[in-house]
C-alpha positions, 0 to 999 in steps of 0.5 A, a space after each residue: 439826231 441831225 441838226 435842223 439843216 445838213 448838206 451832203 455835197 460831192 462831184 457827180 456820181 460820188 454817191 451823196 444821193 445814197 449817203 443822204 438816203 441813208 441818213 434820212 432814213 436812219 431816223 424814225 421820222 415820216 420822209 419827204 422827198 423833195 425833188 428838183 429835177 426837171 424831166 425832159 427827156 428819157 436820159 433824166 427820166 431814167 435817172 429820176 426813176 434809179 433814184 425813186 427806186 432806191 427809196 421805199 414805199 415811207 417816202 413821200 415825193 414832192 415836185 419842186 423845181 422852182 418854187 422849193 421854198 414853199 415846198 420846205 413851207 409845207 413840211 411838218 414838225 414831225 418829218 424829215 425831208 430830203 432836198 435833192 438837189 439844190 444844183 439841179 434847183 439852180 440850173 432850173 432858177 438860171 434857165 427860167 431867167 429867175 435872179 440867182 442871188 434872189 432864189 438863194 437867199 429866198 431858199 436859204 430863208 426857207 430852210 432856215 424856216 421850215 418846220 422839218 430838219 432838211 437834208 440838201 444834196 449839191 455838186 461841188 463844181 468847182 474842182 474841174 477845169 474852168 468852163 469855155 462859155 460864160 452861162 457855164 461860168 457863171 453857173 459855176 460861180 453861182 453854185 460855188 457861192 450856193 455851197 458856200 452859202 448852205 455849208 455857212 447855214 449847216 450844221 452838219 457838212 457832209 461831203 462824199 467821195 467814191 461813196 465815202 463820207 467825210 464830215 466837213 463840219 458837225 458831227 455825223 449821227 451815231 450809225 450814220 457813215 
């Protein structure tokens, strides 16, 4: 059984989303996928299509690029939720001119009060070089703070590197690796 909140974190193309999907599908609960991506071009459409193709028909998909808190409140206690991903959600908030601290607090409250257990996917962005421009540095810092707050609230935190999960906090359910 997964805890109320699970964080699956890793670098770009690390296998974190596929691992999170496997975690969610190991339960017998109805599955809800909260997608935060905004499809604004053909390349992003191809990415979204690849993610969708990995999932079977047992998923209900809700697109919530900005108001993810409302999407979490609309879940039921019988479901399990995959929120993919916190990084795109934060990008959307910042590009929309919203205050990241305010929106992060709202998201964390929604995760705490959501009826369903939630698995959140997020990118680890702090391992690379220091970005050259102010917006990128601000994003990196905001993402780092968001990841720290998600990890503090989560009962299970797993990093995925090269498709391999490593538990940082909590215990994986049997057969989840």
